TORDOGU-507367 format. One record per atom (N, C-alpha, C): x, y negated, z negated. Coordinates in steps of 0.1 Angstrom, whole numbers, plus 5000, padded with zeros to 4 digits. Last residue first. Example, Ala and Ser with C-alpha at 12.3 -4.5 7.8 and 13.67 -1.06 7.14 Angstrom:
// residues 2
512850224929 513750114929 512950004921 513250574922 512350454922 513250334922 
This chain:
// residues 542
820412902158 821112882148 821412742141 818913152179 819213002176 819312972161 818813362201 819313312191 819413192187 818313412229 817913482222 818213472207 816713092243 817513182239 817313282230 814613072273 814613052254 815713162255 814613132297 814112992296 814412982281 816713302321 816113282309 815713142305 818313372344 816413382346 816113392329 820513222349 820513342338 819013432337 820313042368 821513122366 821113282359 817712902361 818312972377 819313052375 818512782334 817112892337 817512972351 820612682334 820612802326 819812862334 822012462349 821012582356 820612672347 823212252337 824012382341 823212462349 821612042335 822812022337 823612162342 819112132320 819212112333 820512112339 819912272300 819212352308 819612292321 820911992287 821712112283 821012222296 818211812283 819611782293 820611892296 817011952266 816411962279 817511882290 818311932247 818412082247 817912092264 818511662243 819811692243 819411862248 815811632234 816311582248 817611652251 815511762208 814611822219 815711752233 817211732186 818011782193 816811792209 814711702167 815711572167 816711622182 813611952163 812811822173 813811752177 815412102157 814812142171 814511992178 815712012129 817012012142 816512012158 813411792115 813311932121 814611922132 814811532101 813811582109 813911712112 815811352078 815111492073 814311522085 817011112086 817911222083 817511352079 816310782098 815410962096 816511092094 819010612086 817910632091 817110772087 820910452071 820010562065 818710552071 823310722085 822210662078 821910522074 823010812122 823710712111 822810692098 823311092136 822411002132 822710922125 824311292170 824511162155 823411092151 823811602178 823311462180 823211362166 824511842199 824911782187 823911622193 824512222208 824112092209 824112012195 826312452225 826012382210 825812232214 825512772238 825112662239 825412562229 826913082248 826613002238 826612812240 826013342266 826313212264 826013152255 827713642268 827013562258 827213422263 827813942288 828413792286 827213702277 828114272287 827914132295 828214042287 829214412256 828614412272 828014312278 830314322232 830914442239 830314472251 831013992221 830514112224 830814242226 833113762219 833013872211 832013992209 833713582238 834613732240 834113812228 830913372251 831813452241 832513562245 831513102271 831113262272 832013252258 829912772263 831012872259 830512992266 829112422267 829412562271 830112642269 828012152246 829112242251 828612382251 826911832247 826811972248 827912042249 826411552219 827511622230 826711762234 826311192213 825811342214 826411432224 827410962214 828111042209 827511192208 825810812230 825410782218 826510882211 826810842256 827310712254 827010732237 827711232256 826811122259 827510962253 829611462273 829711412259 828511232265 830011832275 829311672283 829011572268 832612052280 832111932269 831411832280 833212392281 832712262289 832412182281 835912562269 834812532268 834612392275 838912622275 838112622261 837112612261 841012562294 839512602297 838912642282 844212612280 843112542286 841712612288 846512512254 845312632256 844512582266 849712492244 848512442254 847812552257 852212442217 851712532229 850412462234 853412292201 853312212212 852912322224 853512382174 854012432186 854312402196 851712142163 852912212156 853812252165 849812082178 850711972173 851512042165 848612232209 849212282193 850012142188 846712092230 847912112223 848212092210 843912222246 844312192235 845912202232 840912122265 842212212261 842712132250 837812152279 838612122266 839712212267 836512002306 837012142300 838212112290 834511742301 835711802306 835611932300 832911422307 832811552311 834111602314 831311132294 832611202294 832111312299 828810992293 830010912289 831410982298 826111002304 826911072299 828310982303 822610852289 823910862300 825410922293 819410962288 820710962283 821810972294 817011092299 817110962296 818310912286 817811332310 816711342300 816511212293 820611222323 819811352322 819111332307 822511012343 821411022335 820711152333 825910912351 825010982353 824010992341 828410892340 827710772346 826210802351 830211182349 830411032339 829410932345 830111382368 828911362359 828711212351 832111442386 831111362387 830011332382 833811602377 834211482376 833211402379 832111862371 832411772359 832911642365 831412042393 830711892395 830811792380 832812252384 833112182400 832712082400 831712382360 833112332362 833212212372 829412472375 829512352361 830912302358 830312682386 829612582391 829612462384 831412852365 832012772376 831412662383 829112902352 830412832345 830912742357 827813022370 827112952365 828312842357 829513262375 829013172384 828413042379 829513382349 830613302355 830513222366 826613462347 827513392337 828613302345 826613662366 825613542369 826213432358 828913852358 828713782372 827813672373 827613952338 828513902334 829013812349 824313932326 825413992337 826613902340 823813842291 823713812306 824913892313 823813902265 823714032273 823613952290 822213602251 822913722247 822713832263 822513302245 821713372253 822813502258 821713102215 822413202223 822013252232 822712772205 821712862216 822612982220 823212592176 823612682187 822812762194 822712252164 822412402166 823012462179 822411972146 823212052153 822812172155 823011572136 822011722140 822411802150 824611502117 825111542130 824011662128 824011202094 823811352100 823711372113 825910982072 825011002085 824811172087 827610972048 828211002061 827011002074 825510932026 827010832027 827510852046 823511062032 823210912032 824510842029 824411312035 823611272047 823411112045 824911362011 825811372018 825711302031 822311341996 823711231994 824311252004 821011562007 820611462009 821611332008 822511781999 822511732014 822311612017 822311761972 823511761978 823511711991 819411801970 820211701967 821111671970 819612081981 818812001988 819311851983 820812231963 821312221976 820912111983 820712061934 820212151940 820812131953 823211971907 821911931917 821612081925 825611981890 824112011887 822811961890 828111991896 827111841900 826111841893 829312221889 829912111883 828811961882 827612401902 827612391887 828412271883 827812351929 826612331921 826512321908 830412411935 830112241933 828612231929 830712651929 831312561918 830712451920 829012751948 828412771934 829612661923 830612671971 829312621970 828912641955 833012841966 832812711966 831412641963 831413081970 831913041957 831912891956 831213101997 829913091987 830213031974 833613072004 832612962008 831412971999 834313321998 834913191994 834113101996 832813512015 832713521999 833213371992 833913492040 832613442039 832213412021 836513292056 836113392040 835213382038 839013352079 837913282075 837313392064 842113392071 841013452078 839913332072 844813372055 844413322071 843413362078 844213202025 844313332030 844413282046 844012962013 844413082005 844813182012 843112732029 844812782031 845212902021 840012832035 841312722034 842612802035 836812832056 838112922049 838812802045 834012972073 834712852065 835812922057 831813052103 833113072093 833512972085 829613002114 829813052103 830913112094 830212902139 830213072138 829813092125 831712652136 830312642138 829612832137 834712722118 834012732129 832412742127 837012522096 835812612096 835412622114 839212472066 839012452081 837812572083 841312272045 840012352046 839912342062 844112202050 843512262038 842312352040 846812102073 845312122067 845012212055 849412102073 848812002079 847512022073 851212302065 850612222052 850012102059 851912502085 852712372085 852212312074 849712692080 851212732076 852212592075 847712572091 847712612075 849212652069 848112552117 847612432107 848312412094 848512812124 850012692127 849612602116 846112892122 847312972117 848112832114 843912782138 844112742125 845212772117 843912962157 844512862161 844512782150 842813212151 844313222149 844813072153 840113192150 840613142136 842013122139 838413052176 839213162173 840213112160 838112782200 837412852192 838512972188 840712502194 840012592203 839212692194 840212232172 840912322179 839712402187 840811902160 839712002169 840712072175 841811772128 841911832139 840611902144 842611492106 841411602108 842011672124 844411412078 844311402092 843111512094 842711152054 843511292056 843311292073 840910962048 841910972051 843011052052 838511042036 839211052024 840911002030 837010922058 836510882044 837810892033 838011142076 838410992078 838010912066 836711352067 838311352067 838611202067 834211322067 834711312056 836411332057 834211292099 833611172091 834011192075 834711552107 835911442110 835511332102 832711722096 833711732089 834811612090 830811612117 830311622104 831911582096 831111702145 831911622141 831611592126 830412082147 830011922147 831111842145 832412312167 831512302156 831212102153 833612332192 832112352192 831212302180 836412292183 835912242191 834612252191 836712382145 836812422163 836112352172 838412182126 837312242130 837312312141 840212072097 840612142110 839112192113 841611832073 840411932076 840811942091 844411822048 843711782062 842411882066 844811812021 846211782032 845511732043 843011741995 843211822009 844311732014 843611741958 843211701972 843311761983 843911891939 845011781941 844711691953 842012091933 841811941927 843011851927 841612291942 841712221948 841812081944 841312511918 842312521931 842412421941 839012371907 840512341902 841612381913 836412231922 837112341923 838712331917 836311941932 835611961921 835912091912 837511901956 838211881946 837711881932 835711961978 836512051973 837512031960 833911791990 833711821974 834411941968 834011782016 834111612005 834211691990 834412052019 835511942025 835211832014 831612102019 832612172010 833912082011 830411962036 830311952024 831111972014 831512032060 831511922057 831411892044 830712282060 832112302062 832412122058 827612272060 828612322052 829812282048 827312142090 827112042076 827912152062 828212392104 828712262106 828412162093 826012562092 827812602091 828412412093 823512412079 824012432090 825412502088 821412542053 822412452057 823512512068 817912502046 819012592053 820012472058 815712492022 816512412029 817612522038 814412632000 813412552010 814412502020 817112641983 815712671980 815112581992 819812672005 818812631993 817712681992 822112862020 820612812021 820212802008 824813012042 824412932030 823012862031 826713282053 825413192057 824813122044 829813362067 828613342056 827913252062 832713592076 831513492076 830513442068 833913782067 834513682071 833613582070 833014032062 833113922051 833613842051 832114242080 833714232077 834114142067 829414182085 830014302086 831614322078 829013872062 828713982075 829414112075 826513742038 827713762048 827713872055 824413482027 824713632031 825913622037 822713311999 823713312010 823613472016 820713081979 821113201987 822013181994 819612951951 820612951960 820513071966 817312971933 818112831934 819212821946 814513181949 815613151941 816412971944 811513121954 812613151961 813513071948 808613141958 809113181946 810713191948 807513061978 806912981970 808113021959 810513082008 808913141999 808813021989 812713032018 811712932021 810512972016 814113272004 814413122007 813412992007 812513492020 812413462005 813013321999 813113442046 812013432041 811913402028 815713442047 815113332049 813913312045 816213752040 816613632030 816413482034 815113812063 814813882048 815113782038 816613752083 815413692078 815013732067 819613752093 819113752078 817913702077 818813702120 819313852114 819113882098 818113422121 817513502130 817713702124 820013252104 818913282107 817713382109 823013462101 822113392105 820413372106 825413692097 824413612087 824013462092 825013992106 825213872115 824313762105 824614312112 825314212099 825914052102 821414412119 822614332127 823214232115 820914742099 820714572102 821714522114 820815012098 820214962111 820314812114 823015032078 821415072073 820315042085 825015012090 824714902080 823214882080 826215262096 825615182103 824215052099 827415312073 828215302085 827615272098 827215062045 826615172052 827315192067 827814932012 828414962029 827715082032 825214831993 825614941995 826414962009 823514591990 825114591987 825714691990 821114451996 821714542004 823114542001 821814201972 820914281981 821614331991 822614051940 823014101953 822214211960 821114061918 821113921927 821713931940 820914281903 820014291914 820114121928 821414121875 821614231881 820414231892 822213781875 821413871873 821313981882 825713641874 824213661879 823513771875 828113671858 827013701852 826013661857 830813681870 829913531867 828613551859 831413931868 832313851861 831713691859 829114091879 830014121870 830514031862 827813911898 827114011887 827714041876 830113831914 828613731910 828113821897 832314051917 832613891913 831213821908 830814291920 831914261909 832114121904 829014221944 828714281930 829614211916 830714131960 829914021957 829214081941 832414361969 833314241963 832014151955 830214541976 831314561965 831814431959 829314402000 828514451987 829314461975 831014342021 831214222010 830414281997 830414522042 831414542032 831714472021 826714602041 828314582051 829514592038 824114552039 824714692037 826314672045 824014252033 823714332049 824114452050 824214112013 825614192020 825214242030 822513832004 822613962011 823913982016 822113701972 823613711982 823013881990 820313441954 820313601960 821213601970 820313341922 820613301935 820213461941 819613111893 819113181902 819713201914 820012941861 820512951876 820313091882 820112981833 819013041845 819013021857 822312901820 821012861819 820312911828 824213111828 823513161818 822413081814 825313011857 823813091854 823313161842 826412801840 825112781852 824112881848 828312951830 827812841821 826312871830 829813051853 828813151842 828113081833 830812811863 829512901870 829112991860 832612721844 831612641847 830312711854 834312961841 833512901829 832112841832 835212961873 834413031866 833613011853 836212751893 835912741877 835012841873 838212881915 837512851912 836912841898 841013031918 840412901928 839712821921 841313251905 842313141903 842013011910 839513401913 839213301898 840413251896 840013491939 839113371938 839013291923 842313671927 842513521937 841113421936 840513831915 841413791910 842213651914 839113971938 838813881927 839713831917 841714041954 841013961959 840013871946 842414251938 843114131941 842614011943 839914421935 840514411923 841614241926 838614541957 838514441954 839314361945 840014801966 839914671974 839414551970 842514971948 841014911946 840614751957 844515151971 844215011960 842814991961 846515361977 845315371979 845115251967 849615371997 849315361982 847615291984 851915612006 850815532008 850015541994 855015672021 854015632010 853115562012 856615872050 855815712042 855015722030 857416122054 858416012045 857915882042 854316282051 856116262056 856616182047 852716072029 852416142043 853916142048 851816071991 853016092006 852316132016 850415821972 850715951978 851615951987 849315651946 850215671955 850015801961 845915551937 847015581935 847615601947 842015611939 843115541938 844715571933 840715831961 841215851948 842315721948 839715841984 839015821975 839215801963 841515952007 841415802003 840215751995 843416202011 842416162003 842416022003 844516292045 844516242033 843516212024 844116552070 843616412066 844216392050 846616742077 845516722074 845516572069 848716722107 848916712091 847216692088 851016602126 850316722128 849716772112 851416272137 851716372126 850716502126 852416102169 851716112155 852016262148 853215922195 853616002186 852815992171 852515882229 852315852217 852515952207 852715802265 852915892250 852815812240 852815602282 852815732286 852815822276 851915272293 851715392283 852115532286 851115052307 852415132311 852415262299 848914902296 848814932310 850015022313 849814852270 848614972271 848615002287 851814652271 851914792268 850714922270 850014462275 850814492287 851114622285 848914402255 847814492269 848914492278 850614342235 850014442236 849114522246 851414082246 852214212245 851514372246 849013972242 849413962257 850314092256 849013962215 848114022224 848314062236 851813772212 851513932207 850114022215 850913552224 851813602228 852113762223 848513492207 848113522219 849513582228 848813602174 848713512187 848613592199 846613812151 848013792160 847613672170 845413652121 845313712138 846513732143 847413622093 846313562102 846313672113 849113692076 848013742071 846713672081 852013642083 851413532074 849613592073 852713892098 852713892081 852413722075 849213952116 850513952115 851313892098 846914192124 846914032116 848614032112 845214362150 846314362139 846614162136 842214522153 843114392155 844214422143 839314682166 840614702158 841414572159 836114832164 836814722165 838214732160 832814892175 833714932170 835014842172 829014902178 830314852182 831414922171 826415172185 826715052184 828614992187 826315472183 825915412196 826115252196 827415482156 827715582169 827315512183 827615202142 827015342142 827615392155 826714802140 827514952136 827115102141 826614492155 826314612150 826914732148 828714242147 828314322155 827914402150 830614082127 829214062128 828614162138 833414322130 832914152125 831414172125 834314542141 833914482149 832814312143 837414672124 836214592123 835614522135 840314732108 839314792118 837714742112 843414592107 842014592106 841414652113 846614612101 845414662109 844114682104 849114362090 847814482090 847314472099 852614332082 851214292089 850214362088 854514352065 854814342080 853414302089 853914192035 854214302046 854414242058 853714092010 854714042021 855014142031 851614101990 852714201992 853914192001 850113881997 850613921983 851713991983 849713882027 850313802020 850913842005 848114162022 849214102037 850214022029 846114082012 847014162002 848314172014 844713832022 845313822012 846613932007 843814012046 844713912048 845013882035 841814172035 843214252038 844214112041 840413992024 841214072015 842014152020 839313912048 839913812041 840613892027 837814152059 839114102065 839714002057 837614412030 837114322038 838214242046 838214762035 838814602030 838114532037 838215132029 837214962031 838514862025 839215382025 839515272040 838815172037 838915432003 837615472012 837815392024 840815191992 839915281987 838715341996 842915012016 841814982007 841315152001 846315072015 845015112022 844015112011 849315072027 848614972016 847014992023 852315252035 850815152039 850215142027 855615242043 854715242034 853215182041 857615242067 858115292052 857015302040 857415442096 856715342087 857515382075 858215642116 858815582106 858515462095 856215762133 857315632137 857815592124 854515902112 855115942123 856215882133 853015702102 854215792093 855115872105 851515612122 852315532114 853715572111 849815802128 851015782134 851515672132 848715842102 849415972108 850515902117 847215592102 847915662093 849315772095 845315622120 846515532120 847515532111 844015822116 844815802128 846215752127 842915762093 843715872092 844415852103 841115502103 842015492092 843115602090 839215642119 840615592125 841515552119 837615762099 838815862109 839815772111 836415572090 837515662078 838215752090 835415422111 835915382105 837115482094 833215572124 834415582128 835715522119 830715282111 831215462119 832415452127 832615052089 831215102099 831615232104 834114982071 833415102069 832315132079 835814772078 834514732070 833914842069 839014872068 838114802077 837114762069 842914922066 841514892061 840614842072 846114842057 845414902069 843814952059 849014702055 848014732051 846914772064 852514832063 851414782067 850114772057 856214822064 854914802054 853814742061 858814952083 857814882082 856914872071 860115142094 860615052081 859914962075 858715152124 860015212116 860515112106 857215052142 856715092130 857815092119 857814832172 857814942164 857214922152 857514572183 858814632178 859114752172 855214512186 855614422173 857014512171 854614652208 854514542211 854814442202 854314922197 855214892203 855314742210 852114912183 853514952175 854414872183 850214902202 850014782191 851514802185 850515092216 850615002220 851014852213 849415292196 850715312203 851015172208 846915182197 847515172184 849315182186 845815282220 845915132217 846615102207 846115562218 847015432227 846715332223 844515622200 845715612197 846315582207 841715552210 842215462198 844015512198 842115752227 841715592233 842115492224 842516022223 843515952232 843215792228 838916082233 840416152231 841216082237 836515832223 837615922234 838716002233 836215652205 836115812201 836515902211 835815442218 836915452212 837115592207 833315492230 834715452240 835815462230 831515482212 831915602218 833215592226 831315232200 832015292192 832315452198 832414962225 831215062220 832015162211 834814762213 834314822223 833214872216 837314542209 836014572208 835414622217 840514412198 839614502207 838414562202 840414092181 841514232187 840414312197 839813832184 839413892173 839814042178 840213742211 840313652199 840513722187 840614052223 840513922229 840913842214 843014272240 842314242229 841914102235 842514502265 842414392265 842114332250 842014742278 842114762266 842814622264 841214832306 840314722299 840614702285 841815192312 841515022315 840814972307 844415332298 842815322298 842915202301 847215572307 846615422305 845115432306 848115892296 847915792306 847115682300 850016112277 849016032282 848815952291 851616352255 851216262267 850016222271 852616322218 851616392228 851616272243 854916452200 854716352208 853516402222 854516472164 854016562180 854016442186 856016592137 855916492144 855616562159 855116782108 855416802118 855116672129 
């Protein structure tokens, strides 16, 4: 039975770069999720006759939200839905299913690397038929619809069984419950040299993969332990839990501290990695050596040809503006295009669809390629394993050879979390006002060459994105970038990106924080971070 429920708009249902994220209890309010889902359907021209992929990272309220979305889709005439068993799908696996089945898009339930639980975070986003996040034109249409909504349609029917693989019906809509891992694992096997990796594990290669009690646990166990032969127990925290077992599922040295301690200890395995809540981010660690996301992107791009799926070479390399320029140097050596985009994976979509780039990455632990339209944490780990297997070297040896050839972009990100939004905005406004006066001035013994607020013109469709982050560039190509992040759910997070380039064969093994010390000093002085935020140190250093 179809029901039409009268309602009124909720304030603030504006999707960001990764959809709508709020505290879980906000989503649990009567009609809150339903209003946003109705606005989503309205913004894409309705659900009638369409096919959707639906799933999420298993955080608290995921299972309830899947049932709500299915009832609403069925009430509005959707043809069918493809749902991960138990309501689970990693974000890259969902992107693959959208593309593989040529659906009309997908609804992904995740707050990515944010904590989960009834008192933590929840999120929802729409991915378009290419498998990628909705562009701004679509998210703006959703937001507009949330402000005028007066009713939504749903079915009055019991929940369906999400735990059994197979097909069922919800009114006139067919629902296909699928193994969330199988199609994704088959895609990985088509891209990488699984025999070479199996042989390396058989020779005694050891690794640790921390799934952080999030969605990649089942994927990692199937691929790493079952298909590739890594020792049982190589995957830790491998069972997805609604609150991620109390872990903060953000794969960086601060939150994946258990993995970092093991990898820096005396009995470390050969290789370590971690992934986040919804499986689209990754951290890579060698025995005794941490790999920054910017360096990881550059190394993967330089060696991708060693994997069968990339043996023909790369069409281009793209990176987000705050990511270090290390990948640019690889692209220049290869003679392929390189692109600098705003932060947000959706900006890579046009380049990938147009065949202008093959591999892309963000400094926030996101790396991917044209195999899907999302960043993909496990994909990056498998490409590293493929490279290690073919080259027969350690992570440290590969990094050393890479820096000797290309030089090293010393790099770090400092996060100042949960700042009062008004104070963060005031700091950025004051910084923008003085940008024209900065070139030629000196801070911490360094002279500023250029200062601007990054703007991007899409080379495919000509669209322009402004105010994407303040850049300070010094005469030696060192950089400071300031951005306020939109991925949190309370206050503002100030991200400060710090970069210093040293060409080989100079000292390429300094501690990054020591190498960046003058840049850090200049960053605090230029923006008045201490005065505006009351913080002298960041919450998180990566």
